[in-house]
C-alpha positions as CSV (number, residue, x, y, z in Angstrom):
1,M,-19.4,-13.7,-13.8
2,W,-16.7,-11.7,-15.2
3,A,-12.9,-11.6,-14.0
4,Y,-9.4,-10.3,-15.2
5,R,-6.6,-12.9,-15.7
6,L,-2.9,-12.4,-16.2
7,V,-1.8,-14.4,-18.8
8,A,1.4,-12.9,-20.1
9,P,3.4,-10.2,-18.8
10,Y,1.9,-6.8,-18.6
11,T,-1.2,-8.6,-20.3
12,F,-4.7,-9.1,-18.7
13,A,-7.3,-11.0,-20.4
14,R,-11.3,-10.7,-19.6
15,V,-12.4,-13.9,-18.6
16,D,-15.9,-15.7,-17.6
17,I,-16.0,-17.8,-14.8
18,P,-18.3,-19.7,-12.4
19,D,-20.3,-17.6,-10.2
20,K,-19.1,-17.5,-6.5
21,T,-22.1,-18.6,-4.2
22,P,-22.9,-18.2,-0.6
23,E,-22.6,-21.8,-0.5
24,S,-18.8,-21.6,-0.8
25,L,-18.4,-19.6,2.1
26,S,-16.3,-21.0,5.0
27,E,-16.6,-19.7,8.5
28,R,-16.0,-15.9,8.8
29,Q,-15.8,-15.5,5.0
30,V,-18.3,-13.0,3.1
31,L,-19.1,-12.5,-0.6
32,L,-18.4,-9.3,-1.7
33,Q,-19.9,-7.8,-5.1
34,F,-17.0,-5.6,-6.6
35,L,-17.3,-1.8,-6.5
36,A,-13.8,-0.6,-6.7
37,A,-10.0,-1.4,-6.5
38,G,-6.8,0.1,-5.7
39,V,-3.2,-0.7,-7.5
40,C,-0.5,-1.2,-5.0
41,G,3.3,-0.9,-5.7
42,S,3.4,-4.8,-4.6
43,D,1.1,-5.6,-7.2
44,L,3.5,-4.6,-10.0
45,P,5.8,-7.4,-10.1
46,G,3.1,-9.8,-10.7
47,F,2.0,-7.6,-13.6
48,R,5.1,-7.6,-15.4
49,G,5.1,-11.4,-15.0
50,A,7.5,-12.2,-12.1
51,Q,7.3,-15.3,-10.4
52,G,5.4,-15.1,-7.1
53,R,5.0,-17.3,-4.0
54,L,1.1,-17.6,-3.8
55,P,0.2,-21.4,-4.0
56,G,-2.1,-20.8,-7.3
57,D,1.0,-18.7,-9.2
58,V,1.8,-21.6,-11.5
59,G,1.4,-20.4,-14.9
60,A,4.0,-20.7,-17.8
61,S,3.9,-17.0,-18.7
62,A,2.4,-15.1,-15.9
63,A,0.3,-15.8,-12.7
64,E,-2.8,-16.9,-14.5
65,M,-4.9,-16.5,-11.7
66,D,-8.2,-15.1,-11.8
67,G,-8.6,-11.9,-10.0
68,F,-5.1,-11.5,-9.2
69,P,-3.0,-9.5,-8.2
70,I,-5.5,-7.2,-6.5
71,H,-5.9,-7.3,-2.9
72,E,-7.2,-3.5,-2.0
73,I,-10.9,-3.6,-2.6
74,V,-14.4,-1.9,-2.0
75,G,-17.5,-3.9,-2.3
76,N,-21.2,-4.8,-1.3
77,V,-21.6,-7.9,1.1
78,V,-24.3,-10.1,-0.6
79,A,-23.6,-13.1,1.6
80,S,-21.9,-13.4,4.9
81,R,-20.6,-16.0,7.3
82,H,-19.2,-13.3,9.7
83,P,-20.8,-12.0,12.6
84,E,-19.7,-8.5,12.0
85,H,-21.0,-8.3,8.3
86,A,-24.3,-8.5,7.3
87,V,-26.1,-8.4,3.9
88,G,-26.0,-4.9,2.1
89,D,-23.2,-3.9,4.0
90,R,-20.4,-1.7,2.1
91,V,-17.0,-2.5,3.0
92,V,-13.4,-1.9,2.2
93,G,-10.3,-4.1,3.4
94,W,-8.2,-6.9,1.6
95,A,-9.2,-9.7,-1.1
96,S,-7.7,-12.1,1.3
97,G,-6.8,-14.5,-2.0
98,F,-5.2,-11.5,-4.0
99,D,-8.1,-12.2,-6.6
100,G,-10.1,-8.9,-5.9
101,M,-10.5,-8.2,-9.7
102,M,-13.6,-10.4,-10.2
103,E,-17.3,-9.4,-10.2
104,Y,-17.8,-11.3,-7.1
105,V,-15.3,-12.1,-4.5
106,V,-14.7,-14.3,-1.4
107,A,-12.6,-12.6,1.6
108,D,-12.0,-13.0,5.1
109,G,-14.5,-10.8,6.8
110,D,-11.8,-10.1,9.4
111,G,-9.8,-8.1,6.7
112,L,-12.7,-5.9,5.9
113,A,-14.6,-3.2,8.0
114,P,-17.3,-0.5,7.3
115,Y,-16.7,3.1,6.0
116,D,-18.0,6.7,6.0
117,Q,-20.6,6.0,3.3
118,A,-20.0,9.9,2.2
119,L,-16.9,8.6,0.3
120,S,-16.8,7.1,-3.3
121,P,-15.7,3.8,-3.6
122,R,-12.7,5.0,-5.5
123,H,-12.0,7.1,-2.7
124,A,-13.0,4.8,0.2
125,V,-10.1,2.1,-1.6
126,A,-7.5,4.4,-0.3
127,L,-8.2,3.5,3.5
128,Q,-6.7,0.0,2.8
129,P,-3.5,1.3,2.5
130,L,-3.9,3.8,5.0
131,A,-4.7,1.3,7.4
132,C,-1.3,-0.6,6.7
133,V,0.5,2.9,7.4
134,L,-1.4,3.7,10.2
135,Y,-0.3,0.0,11.9
136,A,3.3,0.7,10.8
137,I,3.3,4.2,12.8
138,E,2.0,2.6,15.6
139,Q,5.0,0.4,15.8
140,L,7.5,3.4,15.7
141,P,8.4,5.7,19.0
142,D,6.3,8.9,19.1
143,L,7.1,10.9,16.4
144,G,6.2,14.2,18.1
145,G,9.0,16.8,17.4
146,R,11.1,14.3,15.7
147,H,13.0,14.2,12.2
148,V,11.1,11.7,9.7
149,A,12.7,10.8,6.5
150,V,10.6,8.7,3.8
151,I,12.6,7.0,1.2
152,G,10.5,6.3,-1.6
153,Q,7.7,9.1,-2.5
154,G,5.2,6.8,-4.5
155,S,1.5,6.3,-3.1
156,I,2.7,4.6,0.3
157,G,5.6,7.0,0.9
158,L,3.3,9.9,0.5
159,L,0.7,8.4,3.0
160,F,3.7,8.0,5.4
161,S,4.7,11.6,5.1
162,F,1.3,13.1,5.5
163,V,0.6,10.7,8.4
164,A,4.2,11.3,10.0
165,K,3.2,15.3,9.7
166,A,-0.5,14.6,11.2
167,F,1.4,12.8,14.4
168,G,3.8,15.8,15.2
169,A,7.1,15.3,13.3
170,R,8.9,18.2,13.6
171,H,10.3,18.0,9.6
172,V,9.4,15.5,7.2
173,T,11.9,14.7,4.4
174,G,10.8,13.2,1.3
175,V,13.3,11.1,-1.1
176,D,12.4,10.1,-4.4
177,P,14.1,10.5,-7.9
178,V,10.6,11.3,-9.1
179,D,9.8,15.2,-9.0
180,R,7.0,15.6,-5.8
181,E,7.7,19.4,-5.4
182,A,4.0,20.1,-6.9
183,V,2.2,17.9,-4.1
184,A,4.9,17.9,-1.2
185,K,3.1,20.6,1.0
186,D,-0.1,18.9,0.6
187,F,1.5,15.6,1.9
188,G,3.4,17.2,4.9
189,V,6.8,17.2,3.1
190,D,9.1,19.9,4.3
191,T,12.3,19.0,2.4
192,V,11.9,17.2,-0.9
193,V,14.8,15.8,-2.2
194,R,14.8,14.6,-5.8
195,A,17.5,12.1,-6.1
196,S,18.0,8.3,-5.5
197,S,18.6,7.1,-1.8
198,D,22.3,6.4,-2.5
199,R,22.9,9.8,-3.8
200,W,20.8,11.4,-0.9
201,V,22.7,9.5,1.8
202,R,26.2,10.6,0.7
203,H,25.4,14.2,1.0
204,V,23.5,14.0,4.3
205,D,25.3,16.0,6.8
206,R,25.5,14.1,10.3
207,R,23.4,16.9,11.8
208,D,20.5,16.6,9.2
209,K,20.2,12.6,9.9
210,A,16.6,11.6,10.7
211,D,15.5,10.0,13.9
212,V,13.0,7.9,12.0
213,V,13.9,6.5,8.4
214,I,11.2,4.5,6.6
215,E,12.0,2.5,3.6
216,A,8.7,2.4,1.4
217,V,10.3,1.5,-2.0
218,G,10.8,-2.4,-1.4
219,H,11.6,-5.0,-4.1
220,Q,15.2,-4.8,-4.2
221,V,17.9,-4.8,-1.2
222,A,20.0,-1.5,-1.7
223,T,17.5,0.9,-0.1
224,L,17.3,-0.5,3.3
225,G,21.0,0.0,3.8
226,H,20.7,3.3,2.8
227,A,18.1,3.9,5.4
228,I,20.4,2.7,8.0
229,E,23.0,4.8,7.0
230,A,20.5,8.1,7.2
231,A,19.6,7.3,10.6
232,A,20.7,9.5,13.3
233,F,22.5,8.1,16.6
234,G,19.8,6.1,18.7
235,G,17.1,6.2,15.6
236,T,14.7,3.8,14.3
237,V,14.4,2.2,10.8
238,F,11.1,0.8,9.7
239,Y,11.1,-1.5,6.8
240,F,7.8,-1.3,5.0
241,G,8.2,-2.1,1.2
242,V,7.4,-5.7,0.3
243,A,10.7,-8.0,0.6
244,D,11.1,-9.9,-2.7
245,D,14.3,-11.4,-1.5
246,E,14.6,-13.8,1.6
247,A,17.7,-12.5,2.9
248,Y,18.9,-8.6,2.7
249,P,22.6,-7.8,3.5
250,I,22.9,-4.8,6.4
251,D,25.8,-3.1,8.0
252,M,25.6,-4.1,11.3
253,R,28.6,-2.2,12.5
254,T,26.7,0.8,11.9
255,M,23.5,-0.8,13.4
256,L,25.6,-1.4,16.8
257,R,27.4,1.9,16.8
258,N,24.7,4.1,16.4
259,N,22.3,2.3,18.6
260,L,19.9,1.8,15.8
261,T,16.4,-0.2,15.8
262,L,15.4,-1.7,12.7
263,K,11.6,-3.1,12.9
264,S,9.3,-4.3,10.1
265,G,6.0,-6.6,10.0
266,V,3.0,-6.8,8.0
267,T,-0.4,-5.1,9.3
268,A,-2.2,-7.0,12.0
269,D,-5.6,-6.3,13.6
270,R,-7.1,-5.4,10.0
271,R,-10.7,-4.2,11.2
272,R,-9.2,-2.2,13.8
273,M,-7.0,-0.4,11.7
274,L,-9.6,0.0,9.0
275,N,-11.7,1.9,11.4
276,A,-9.0,3.7,12.6
277,A,-8.1,4.9,8.9
278,D,-11.9,5.8,8.4
279,E,-11.7,7.9,11.5
280,F,-8.3,9.6,10.2
281,A,-9.7,10.4,6.9
282,R,-12.8,12.1,8.4
283,K,-10.3,14.1,10.3
284,H,-8.2,14.8,7.4
285,A,-11.0,15.3,4.6
286,E,-8.5,17.0,2.2
287,L,-6.0,13.7,2.5
288,L,-8.2,11.1,0.0
289,P,-9.3,13.2,-3.0
290,A,-5.6,14.6,-3.2
291,Y,-4.4,11.0,-2.8
292,V,-6.4,9.4,-5.5
293,T,-5.1,11.3,-8.9
294,H,-6.6,8.9,-11.3
295,T,-9.5,6.2,-11.8
296,F,-9.8,3.8,-14.6
297,G,-12.9,1.6,-15.5
298,V,-12.7,-2.2,-14.9
299,D,-12.2,-2.8,-18.5
300,D,-9.2,-0.6,-18.8
301,I,-7.2,-2.4,-16.0
302,T,-4.2,-2.9,-18.2
303,A,-4.0,1.0,-18.7
304,A,-4.0,1.3,-14.9
305,F,-1.5,-0.8,-14.5
306,E,0.6,0.7,-17.1
307,L,0.5,4.0,-15.6
308,A,1.3,2.6,-11.9
309,C,4.4,1.2,-13.8
310,R,5.6,4.5,-14.9
311,P,7.3,7.2,-12.6
312,T,4.9,10.3,-13.7
313,P,5.3,13.0,-11.0
314,E,1.1,14.0,-11.3
315,R,0.3,10.3,-10.5
316,I,-0.2,8.9,-6.7
317,K,-3.0,6.5,-6.2
318,I,-4.6,4.9,-9.0
319,A,-8.2,3.5,-8.6
320,I,-10.3,1.1,-10.6
321,E,-14.1,1.5,-10.2
322,L,-17.1,-0.4,-11.7
């Protein structure tokens, strides 16, 4: 069967590997036939060749892991040892081994769920990041009537903006150096700030600080501090971006004096959240077509990742489809 392997920074190679078989499944696993994948911002360090922490990431030039780094996937169930998944089901969710870029994928069935079959696979794959955003929103105070600021208006940040407004946010501020003016209204952004977060926070009036600040950038330590500084008294900061560093410096004095709450966490209860994402997308039918802006074939995976690495205003979510 085919698979893609990162053999060097910015370099995928198509390889042939032994077929995955039903006999290889453990309890509660399923075997999926690949239909579509999504490119996530958390995939990009691996594409660039950064040393990751997965057990199989042992390559000299890059990870050199089959199927890596794709984890957002849509597929057909061809074998199952999970009670909720049957052969022939079409599902969306997590490629639990971060090895989704291959013809057949073994995945944890608890991280998969069926979805609205009216959706094309390239749109359905966006339900996975939507599930992550919805879970994060569940961890926050009621957003009704609140000012929400989202640092980072990439594919995840724009989802946060949309969901925050759908959950009743009074005002949504989106902060990003990339110009998102053309899509801001469609994603519920009321104030578009085209600036880095350090510049933005220096010019925020005390009266304009946000009740909830979501850090949706990750991969460095600075923006968390900016989120804390931008939060109003008694506010909440949610750190969503991937933490590449083990220790993050924060201004504890600001946290204490402003009675702030700092929260974070990975998505739990994945099947429930995928079902919630499917329901949310049915209610907001305009979201996914606006969100998935670019689709590539599997043989154009390098071009898909190269586009994901560029700060392009018209690019939001990138899908890879069979």
